[in-house]
ChimeraX commands (.cxc) that place a marker at each C-alpha (Angstrom):
marker #1 position 102.86,-8.90,-107.73 radius 0.5
marker #1 position 98.98,-7.96,-106.65 radius 0.5
marker #1 position 99.50,-10.52,-103.81 radius 0.5
marker #1 position 102.78,-8.45,-102.75 radius 0.5
marker #1 position 101.25,-5.09,-102.76 radius 0.5
marker #1 position 98.42,-6.34,-100.66 radius 0.5
marker #1 position 100.71,-7.80,-98.01 radius 0.5
marker #1 position 102.52,-4.43,-98.10 radius 0.5
marker #1 position 99.15,-2.68,-97.46 radius 0.5
marker #1 position 98.08,-5.03,-94.45 radius 0.5
marker #1 position 101.43,-4.55,-92.69 radius 0.5
marker #1 position 101.12,-0.91,-93.21 radius 0.5
marker #1 position 97.43,-0.45,-91.54 radius 0.5
marker #1 position 98.47,-2.67,-88.29 radius 0.5
marker #1 position 100.40,0.22,-86.53 radius 0.5
marker #1 position 97.83,2.51,-87.67 radius 0.5
marker #1 position 94.81,0.72,-86.18 radius 0.5
marker #1 position 96.77,0.26,-82.86 radius 0.5
marker #1 position 97.35,3.92,-82.88 radius 0.5
marker #1 position 93.67,4.65,-83.57 radius 0.5
marker #1 position 92.45,2.09,-80.74 radius 0.5
marker #1 position 94.93,4.16,-78.04 radius 0.5
marker #1 position 93.60,7.47,-79.01 radius 0.5
marker #1 position 90.07,6.08,-78.53 radius 0.5
marker #1 position 91.19,4.94,-75.04 radius 0.5
marker #1 position 92.81,7.82,-74.05 radius 0.5
marker #1 position 89.55,9.63,-75.05 radius 0.5
marker #1 position 87.35,7.58,-73.09 radius 0.5
marker #1 position 89.81,7.87,-70.08 radius 0.5
marker #1 position 89.95,11.70,-70.26 radius 0.5
marker #1 position 85.95,11.66,-70.44 radius 0.5
marker #1 position 85.67,9.62,-67.39 radius 0.5
marker #1 position 87.99,12.16,-65.46 radius 0.5
marker #1 position 85.75,14.81,-66.66 radius 0.5
marker #1 position 82.68,13.27,-65.47 radius 0.5
marker #1 position 84.11,12.38,-62.27 radius 0.5
marker #1 position 85.43,15.63,-61.48 radius 0.5
marker #1 position 81.89,17.33,-62.36 radius 0.5
marker #1 position 80.48,14.82,-60.06 radius 0.5
marker #1 position 82.75,15.52,-57.14 radius 0.5
marker #1 position 82.30,19.05,-57.39 radius 0.5
marker #1 position 78.56,18.45,-57.32 radius 0.5
marker #1 position 78.75,16.47,-54.29 radius 0.5
marker #1 position 81.26,18.89,-52.60 radius 0.5
marker #1 position 79.44,22.27,-53.55 radius 0.5
marker #1 position 75.72,21.07,-53.92 radius 0.5
marker #1 position 74.81,17.85,-51.92 radius 0.5
marker #1 position 76.67,18.74,-48.99 radius 0.5
marker #1 position 74.87,22.02,-48.90 radius 0.5
marker #1 position 71.39,20.65,-49.59 radius 0.5
marker #1 position 70.25,19.68,-46.38 radius 0.5
marker #1 position 67.61,16.87,-45.99 radius 0.5
marker #1 position 66.31,17.68,-49.39 radius 0.5
marker #1 position 68.51,16.69,-52.35 radius 0.5
marker #1 position 68.29,18.17,-55.87 radius 0.5
marker #1 position 67.06,16.05,-58.80 radius 0.5
marker #1 position 69.35,16.03,-61.55 radius 0.5
marker #1 position 69.07,18.11,-64.97 radius 0.5
marker #1 position 69.24,16.26,-68.24 radius 0.5
marker #1 position 72.59,18.44,-68.56 radius 0.5
marker #1 position 73.78,17.25,-65.32 radius 0.5
marker #1 position 72.96,13.69,-66.10 radius 0.5
marker #1 position 75.20,14.11,-69.36 radius 0.5
marker #1 position 78.12,15.51,-67.41 radius 0.5
marker #1 position 78.06,12.81,-65.03 radius 0.5
marker #1 position 77.89,9.86,-66.99 radius 0.5
marker #1 position 77.65,6.65,-65.23 radius 0.5
marker #1 position 78.13,8.46,-61.84 radius 0.5
marker #1 position 74.58,9.13,-62.14 radius 0.5
marker #1 position 73.91,5.73,-60.74 radius 0.5
marker #1 position 76.02,6.50,-57.69 radius 0.5
marker #1 position 73.99,9.63,-57.11 radius 0.5
marker #1 position 70.68,7.60,-57.36 radius 0.5
marker #1 position 71.42,5.70,-54.49 radius 0.5
marker #1 position 71.49,9.17,-52.27 radius 0.5
marker #1 position 68.59,10.45,-53.77 radius 0.5
marker #1 position 66.40,7.27,-53.46 radius 0.5
marker #1 position 67.32,7.17,-49.95 radius 0.5
marker #1 position 66.59,10.77,-49.10 radius 0.5
marker #1 position 63.43,10.24,-51.13 radius 0.5
marker #1 position 62.09,7.47,-48.90 radius 0.5
marker #1 position 62.86,8.83,-45.85 radius 0.5
marker #1 position 61.36,12.19,-46.73 radius 0.5
marker #1 position 57.76,10.57,-47.73 radius 0.5
marker #1 position 58.06,8.24,-44.49 radius 0.5
marker #1 position 59.01,11.35,-42.24 radius 0.5
marker #1 position 56.09,13.38,-43.82 radius 0.5
marker #1 position 53.39,10.77,-43.52 radius 0.5
marker #1 position 54.61,8.91,-40.12 radius 0.5
marker #1 position 56.51,11.33,-38.24 radius 0.5
marker #1 position 54.90,14.66,-38.99 radius 0.5
marker #1 position 51.59,14.15,-38.14 radius 0.5
marker #1 position 52.42,12.49,-34.57 radius 0.5
marker #1 position 55.00,15.53,-33.78 radius 0.5
marker #1 position 51.99,18.15,-34.72 radius 0.5
marker #1 position 49.39,16.31,-32.73 radius 0.5
marker #1 position 51.64,15.93,-29.48 radius 0.5
marker #1 position 52.98,19.59,-30.09 radius 0.5
marker #1 position 49.33,20.97,-29.93 radius 0.5
marker #1 position 48.70,19.43,-26.32 radius 0.5
marker #1 position 49.06,22.30,-23.96 radius 0.5
marker #1 position 46.30,21.79,-21.47 radius 0.5
marker #1 position 44.95,18.66,-19.80 radius 0.5
marker #1 position 41.79,19.05,-21.89 radius 0.5
marker #1 position 43.76,18.49,-25.11 radius 0.5
marker #1 position 44.40,15.04,-24.21 radius 0.5
marker #1 position 40.70,14.57,-24.71 radius 0.5
marker #1 position 40.52,16.40,-28.05 radius 0.5
marker #1 position 43.77,15.11,-29.62 radius 0.5
marker #1 position 43.43,11.27,-28.59 radius 0.5
marker #1 position 41.56,10.13,-31.70 radius 0.5
marker #1 position 43.77,11.89,-34.22 radius 0.5
marker #1 position 46.84,10.90,-32.05 radius 0.5
marker #1 position 45.78,7.27,-31.89 radius 0.5
marker #1 position 45.46,7.16,-35.75 radius 0.5
marker #1 position 48.82,9.23,-36.16 radius 0.5
marker #1 position 50.91,6.87,-33.96 radius 0.5
marker #1 position 49.86,3.81,-35.55 radius 0.5
marker #1 position 52.21,4.62,-38.49 radius 0.5
marker #1 position 55.33,4.93,-36.21 radius 0.5
marker #1 position 55.86,1.42,-36.30 radius 0.5
marker #1 position 55.70,1.24,-40.10 radius 0.5
marker #1 position 58.20,4.39,-40.37 radius 0.5
marker #1 position 60.67,2.53,-38.23 radius 0.5
marker #1 position 60.42,-0.39,-40.85 radius 0.5
marker #1 position 60.82,1.80,-43.90 radius 0.5
marker #1 position 64.04,3.47,-42.60 radius 0.5
marker #1 position 65.44,0.14,-42.10 radius 0.5
marker #1 position 64.68,-1.11,-45.36 radius 0.5
marker #1 position 65.54,2.00,-47.27 radius 0.5
marker #1 position 69.01,1.97,-45.34 radius 0.5
marker #1 position 69.46,-1.81,-46.26 radius 0.5
marker #1 position 68.65,-1.01,-49.82 radius 0.5
marker #1 position 71.36,1.90,-49.77 radius 0.5
marker #1 position 73.99,-0.18,-48.38 radius 0.5
marker #1 position 73.21,-3.13,-50.67 radius 0.5
marker #1 position 73.81,-0.54,-53.90 radius 0.5
marker #1 position 76.73,1.13,-52.56 radius 0.5
marker #1 position 78.52,-2.00,-51.79 radius 0.5
marker #1 position 78.77,-2.73,-55.42 radius 0.5
marker #1 position 80.35,0.64,-56.44 radius 0.5
marker #1 position 83.55,0.85,-57.88 radius 0.5
marker #1 position 85.06,4.56,-57.25 radius 0.5
marker #1 position 88.50,5.89,-57.72 radius 0.5
marker #1 position 89.89,6.88,-54.50 radius 0.5
marker #1 position 89.49,10.75,-54.98 radius 0.5
marker #1 position 85.58,10.03,-55.61 radius 0.5
marker #1 position 85.20,7.59,-52.75 radius 0.5
marker #1 position 86.69,9.79,-50.07 radius 0.5
marker #1 position 84.08,12.62,-51.04 radius 0.5
marker #1 position 81.13,10.17,-51.83 radius 0.5
marker #1 position 81.70,8.41,-48.42 radius 0.5
marker #1 position 81.26,11.88,-46.64 radius 0.5
marker #1 position 78.27,12.56,-48.60 radius 0.5
marker #1 position 76.56,9.19,-47.77 radius 0.5
marker #1 position 77.15,9.49,-44.25 radius 0.5
marker #1 position 75.43,12.93,-44.17 radius 0.5
marker #1 position 72.64,11.96,-46.38 radius 0.5
marker #1 position 72.37,8.22,-45.39 radius 0.5
marker #1 position 73.94,7.42,-42.07 radius 0.5
marker #1 position 73.46,10.17,-39.86 radius 0.5
marker #1 position 69.37,10.45,-40.55 radius 0.5
marker #1 position 68.98,6.59,-39.88 radius 0.5
marker #1 position 71.08,7.06,-36.99 radius 0.5
marker #1 position 69.13,9.47,-35.35 radius 0.5
marker #1 position 65.50,8.56,-36.37 radius 0.5
marker #1 position 66.25,4.53,-35.34 radius 0.5
marker #1 position 66.42,5.09,-31.56 radius 0.5
marker #1 position 63.88,8.14,-31.56 radius 0.5
marker #1 position 61.11,6.45,-32.96 radius 0.5
marker #1 position 60.31,3.81,-30.32 radius 0.5
marker #1 position 60.39,6.75,-27.39 radius 0.5
marker #1 position 57.97,8.95,-29.73 radius 0.5
marker #1 position 55.76,5.99,-29.98 radius 0.5
marker #1 position 55.68,5.25,-26.18 radius 0.5
marker #1 position 55.04,9.19,-25.51 radius 0.5
marker #1 position 51.84,9.22,-28.15 radius 0.5
marker #1 position 50.56,5.92,-26.69 radius 0.5
marker #1 position 50.93,7.40,-23.10 radius 0.5
marker #1 position 49.16,10.70,-24.36 radius 0.5
marker #1 position 46.22,8.55,-25.91 radius 0.5
marker #1 position 46.09,6.92,-22.61 radius 0.5
marker #1 position 45.94,9.88,-20.61 radius 0.5
marker #1 position 43.02,11.05,-23.12 radius 0.5
marker #1 position 41.07,7.78,-22.48 radius 0.5
marker #1 position 41.43,7.99,-18.84 radius 0.5
marker #1 position 39.90,11.56,-19.02 radius 0.5
marker #1 position 37.13,10.66,-21.02 radius 0.5
marker #1 position 36.41,7.95,-18.78 radius 0.5
marker #1 position 35.81,9.89,-16.10 radius 0.5
marker #1 position 32.94,11.84,-17.84 radius 0.5
marker #1 position 31.46,14.95,-16.03 radius 0.5
marker #1 position 33.56,13.97,-12.84 radius 0.5
marker #1 position 36.47,15.95,-13.92 radius 0.5
marker #1 position 36.81,19.68,-14.29 radius 0.5
marker #1 position 38.96,21.82,-16.52 radius 0.5
marker #1 position 40.41,25.23,-15.91 radius 0.5
marker #1 position 43.04,25.97,-18.15 radius 0.5
marker #1 position 46.16,24.17,-17.02 radius 0.5
marker #1 position 44.51,23.13,-13.65 radius 0.5
marker #1 position 42.30,19.78,-13.63 radius 0.5
marker #1 position 40.24,18.60,-10.52 radius 0.5
marker #1 position 39.07,15.27,-9.68 radius 0.5
marker #1 position 36.54,14.40,-6.96 radius 0.5
marker #1 position 38.84,11.67,-5.23 radius 0.5
marker #1 position 42.56,11.18,-4.58 radius 0.5
marker #1 position 42.36,8.00,-6.21 radius 0.5
marker #1 position 41.62,9.29,-9.89 radius 0.5
marker #1 position 44.19,12.09,-9.18 radius 0.5
marker #1 position 46.82,9.81,-8.26 radius 0.5
marker #1 position 45.95,7.91,-11.49 radius 0.5
marker #1 position 46.27,10.98,-13.23 radius 0.5
marker #1 position 49.58,11.78,-11.95 radius 0.5
marker #1 position 50.78,8.43,-12.49 radius 0.5
marker #1 position 50.09,8.76,-16.17 radius 0.5
marker #1 position 51.52,12.34,-16.27 radius 0.5
marker #1 position 54.69,10.87,-14.59 radius 0.5
marker #1 position 54.96,8.13,-17.63 radius 0.5
marker #1 position 54.59,10.97,-20.12 radius 0.5
marker #1 position 57.28,12.91,-18.77 radius 0.5
marker #1 position 59.76,9.97,-18.97 radius 0.5
marker #1 position 59.90,10.32,-22.82 radius 0.5
marker #1 position 58.84,13.96,-23.36 radius 0.5
marker #1 position 62.46,14.70,-24.35 radius 0.5
marker #1 position 61.68,12.75,-27.80 radius 0.5
marker #1 position 59.48,15.38,-28.76 radius 0.5
marker #1 position 61.64,17.97,-28.58 radius 0.5
marker #1 position 63.99,15.84,-30.71 radius 0.5
marker #1 position 61.66,14.99,-33.12 radius 0.5
marker #1 position 60.77,18.94,-33.52 radius 0.5
marker #1 position 64.62,19.68,-33.79 radius 0.5
marker #1 position 64.83,16.92,-36.59 radius 0.5
marker #1 position 61.84,18.16,-38.40 radius 0.5
marker #1 position 63.41,22.06,-38.42 radius 0.5
marker #1 position 66.63,20.29,-39.78 radius 0.5
marker #1 position 68.74,20.73,-37.08 radius 0.5
marker #1 position 69.32,17.06,-36.58 radius 0.5
marker #1 position 70.63,15.21,-39.63 radius 0.5
marker link #1:1,2 radius 0.2
marker link #1:2,3 radius 0.2
marker link #1:3,4 radius 0.2
marker link #1:4,5 radius 0.2
marker link #1:5,6 radius 0.2
marker link #1:6,7 radius 0.2
marker link #1:7,8 radius 0.2
marker link #1:8,9 radius 0.2
marker link #1:9,10 radius 0.2
marker link #1:10,11 radius 0.2
marker link #1:11,12 radius 0.2
marker link #1:12,13 radius 0.2
marker link #1:13,14 radius 0.2
marker link #1:14,15 radius 0.2
marker link #1:15,16 radius 0.2
marker link #1:16,17 radius 0.2
marker link #1:17,18 radius 0.2
marker link #1:18,19 radius 0.2
marker link #1:19,20 radius 0.2
marker link #1:20,21 radius 0.2
marker link #1:21,22 radius 0.2
marker link #1:22,23 radius 0.2
marker link #1:23,24 radius 0.2
marker link #1:24,25 radius 0.2
marker link #1:25,26 radius 0.2
marker link #1:26,27 radius 0.2
marker link #1:27,28 radius 0.2
marker link #1:28,29 radius 0.2
marker link #1:29,30 radius 0.2
marker link #1:30,31 radius 0.2
marker link #1:31,32 radius 0.2
marker link #1:32,33 radius 0.2
marker link #1:33,34 radius 0.2
marker link #1:34,35 radius 0.2
marker link #1:35,36 radius 0.2
marker link #1:36,37 radius 0.2
marker link #1:37,38 radius 0.2
marker link #1:38,39 radius 0.2
marker link #1:39,40 radius 0.2
marker link #1:40,41 radius 0.2
marker link #1:41,42 radius 0.2
marker link #1:42,43 radius 0.2
marker link #1:43,44 radius 0.2
marker link #1:44,45 radius 0.2
marker link #1:45,46 radius 0.2
marker link #1:46,47 radius 0.2
marker link #1:47,48 radius 0.2
marker link #1:48,49 radius 0.2
marker link #1:49,50 radius 0.2
marker link #1:50,51 radius 0.2
marker link #1:51,52 radius 0.2
marker link #1:52,53 radius 0.2
marker link #1:53,54 radius 0.2
marker link #1:54,55 radius 0.2
marker link #1:55,56 radius 0.2
marker link #1:56,57 radius 0.2
marker link #1:57,58 radius 0.2
marker link #1:58,59 radius 0.2
marker link #1:59,60 radius 0.2
marker link #1:60,61 radius 0.2
marker link #1:61,62 radius 0.2
marker link #1:62,63 radius 0.2
marker link #1:63,64 radius 0.2
marker link #1:64,65 radius 0.2
marker link #1:65,66 radius 0.2
marker link #1:66,67 radius 0.2
marker link #1:67,68 radius 0.2
marker link #1:68,69 radius 0.2
marker link #1:69,70 radius 0.2
marker link #1:70,71 radius 0.2
marker link #1:71,72 radius 0.2
marker link #1:72,73 radius 0.2
marker link #1:73,74 radius 0.2
marker link #1:74,75 radius 0.2
marker link #1:75,76 radius 0.2
marker link #1:76,77 radius 0.2
marker link #1:77,78 radius 0.2
marker link #1:78,79 radius 0.2
marker link #1:79,80 radius 0.2
marker link #1:80,81 radius 0.2
marker link #1:81,82 radius 0.2
marker link #1:82,83 radius 0.2
marker link #1:83,84 radius 0.2
marker link #1:84,85 radius 0.2
marker link #1:85,86 radius 0.2
marker link #1:86,87 radius 0.2
marker link #1:87,88 radius 0.2
marker link #1:88,89 radius 0.2
marker link #1:89,90 radius 0.2
marker link #1:90,91 radius 0.2
marker link #1:91,92 radius 0.2
marker link #1:92,93 radius 0.2
marker link #1:93,94 radius 0.2
marker link #1:94,95 radius 0.2
marker link #1:95,96 radius 0.2
marker link #1:96,97 radius 0.2
marker link #1:97,98 radius 0.2
marker link #1:98,99 radius 0.2
marker link #1:99,100 radius 0.2
marker link #1:100,101 radius 0.2
marker link #1:101,102 radius 0.2
marker link #1:102,103 radius 0.2
marker link #1:103,104 radius 0.2
marker link #1:104,105 radius 0.2
marker link #1:105,106 radius 0.2
marker link #1:106,107 radius 0.2
marker link #1:107,108 radius 0.2
marker link #1:108,109 radius 0.2
marker link #1:109,110 radius 0.2
marker link #1:110,111 radius 0.2
marker link #1:111,112 radius 0.2
marker link #1:112,113 radius 0.2
marker link #1:113,114 radius 0.2
marker link #1:114,115 radius 0.2
marker link #1:115,116 radius 0.2
marker link #1:116,117 radius 0.2
marker link #1:117,118 radius 0.2
marker link #1:118,119 radius 0.2
marker link #1:119,120 radius 0.2
marker link #1:120,121 radius 0.2
marker link #1:121,122 radius 0.2
marker link #1:122,123 radius 0.2
marker link #1:123,124 radius 0.2
marker link #1:124,125 radius 0.2
marker link #1:125,126 radius 0.2
marker link #1:126,127 radius 0.2
marker link #1:127,128 radius 0.2
marker link #1:128,129 radius 0.2
marker link #1:129,130 radius 0.2
marker link #1:130,131 radius 0.2
marker link #1:131,132 radius 0.2
marker link #1:132,133 radius 0.2
marker link #1:133,134 radius 0.2
marker link #1:134,135 radius 0.2
marker link #1:135,136 radius 0.2
marker link #1:136,137 radius 0.2
marker link #1:137,138 radius 0.2
marker link #1:138,139 radius 0.2
marker link #1:139,140 radius 0.2
marker link #1:140,141 radius 0.2
marker link #1:141,142 radius 0.2
marker link #1:142,143 radius 0.2
marker link #1:143,144 radius 0.2
marker link #1:144,145 radius 0.2
marker link #1:145,146 radius 0.2
marker link #1:146,147 radius 0.2
marker link #1:147,148 radius 0.2
marker link #1:148,149 radius 0.2
marker link #1:149,150 radius 0.2
marker link #1:150,151 radius 0.2
marker link #1:151,152 radius 0.2
marker link #1:152,153 radius 0.2
marker link #1:153,154 radius 0.2
marker link #1:154,155 radius 0.2
marker link #1:155,156 radius 0.2
marker link #1:156,157 radius 0.2
marker link #1:157,158 radius 0.2
marker link #1:158,159 radius 0.2
marker link #1:159,160 radius 0.2
marker link #1:160,161 radius 0.2
marker link #1:161,162 radius 0.2
marker link #1:162,163 radius 0.2
marker link #1:163,164 radius 0.2
marker link #1:164,165 radius 0.2
marker link #1:165,166 radius 0.2
marker link #1:166,167 radius 0.2
marker link #1:167,168 radius 0.2
marker link #1:168,169 radius 0.2
marker link #1:169,170 radius 0.2
marker link #1:170,171 radius 0.2
marker link #1:171,172 radius 0.2
marker link #1:172,173 radius 0.2
marker link #1:173,174 radius 0.2
marker link #1:174,175 radius 0.2
marker link #1:175,176 radius 0.2
marker link #1:176,177 radius 0.2
marker link #1:177,178 radius 0.2
marker link #1:178,179 radius 0.2
marker link #1:179,180 radius 0.2
marker link #1:180,181 radius 0.2
marker link #1:181,182 radius 0.2
marker link #1:182,183 radius 0.2
marker link #1:183,184 radius 0.2
marker link #1:184,185 radius 0.2
marker link #1:185,186 radius 0.2
marker link #1:186,187 radius 0.2
marker link #1:187,188 radius 0.2
marker link #1:188,189 radius 0.2
marker link #1:189,190 radius 0.2
marker link #1:190,191 radius 0.2
marker link #1:191,192 radius 0.2
marker link #1:192,193 radius 0.2
marker link #1:193,194 radius 0.2
marker link #1:194,195 radius 0.2
marker link #1:195,196 radius 0.2
marker link #1:196,197 radius 0.2
marker link #1:197,198 radius 0.2
marker link #1:198,199 radius 0.2
marker link #1:199,200 radius 0.2
marker link #1:200,201 radius 0.2
marker link #1:201,202 radius 0.2
marker link #1:202,203 radius 0.2
marker link #1:203,204 radius 0.2
marker link #1:204,205 radius 0.2
marker link #1:205,206 radius 0.2
marker link #1:206,207 radius 0.2
marker link #1:207,208 radius 0.2
marker link #1:208,209 radius 0.2
marker link #1:209,210 radius 0.2
marker link #1:210,211 radius 0.2
marker link #1:211,212 radius 0.2
marker link #1:212,213 radius 0.2
marker link #1:213,214 radius 0.2
marker link #1:214,215 radius 0.2
marker link #1:215,216 radius 0.2
marker link #1:216,217 radius 0.2
marker link #1:217,218 radius 0.2
marker link #1:218,219 radius 0.2
marker link #1:219,220 radius 0.2
marker link #1:220,221 radius 0.2
marker link #1:221,222 radius 0.2
marker link #1:222,223 radius 0.2
marker link #1:223,224 radius 0.2
marker link #1:224,225 radius 0.2
marker link #1:225,226 radius 0.2
marker link #1:226,227 radius 0.2
marker link #1:227,228 radius 0.2
marker link #1:228,229 radius 0.2
marker link #1:229,230 radius 0.2
marker link #1:230,231 radius 0.2
marker link #1:231,232 radius 0.2
marker link #1:232,233 radius 0.2
marker link #1:233,234 radius 0.2
marker link #1:234,235 radius 0.2
marker link #1:235,236 radius 0.2
marker link #1:236,237 radius 0.2
marker link #1:237,238 radius 0.2
view
């Protein structure tokens, strides 16, 4: 009798355990859907309106987003790397070039500009490395279609557009800064043979004037890079 009763109880527990597992799985599915919904809302209404400085996540947001915290980390990590690179590499060059308003300024800013322009080559590599890391991490994501559509739009704004804007700009800006340094070096070599009067400059010989005009012509060929860099720093170029 004991053996038979044991079998009856065992059989009765089987459908109950199956129902328990179904409820557990349903609960997990609902949780994931809630996390995804909260993350999509955050991407659309916060990240897309944040400009280049993305917000860090609060502990409450991390709880609400669940595993999607890792998806956001790709965007946030890239933005942080780019912001640091721009602050340390691009801004000093733009500031020095923007301060040159008269011929004599080429003299006074040439050493600081020489030091600052050397970081532009490193900046280009930093941007490429950060982009490669973001692309690699993004390729491993398994996202539902509704999230994937929104995430791709945000990724384009946060990663693709800034990298695309900076990559062609840096070589032109580096050439511009090097030409400005060369102009300063040339004026330094002239010593007291050159005289300054505000925006005017005077040389004792035509040859010197021709050399200077050639340097200015080289500068003008890439001066648009400075305007582009200034707009980028002001947030007008994503």
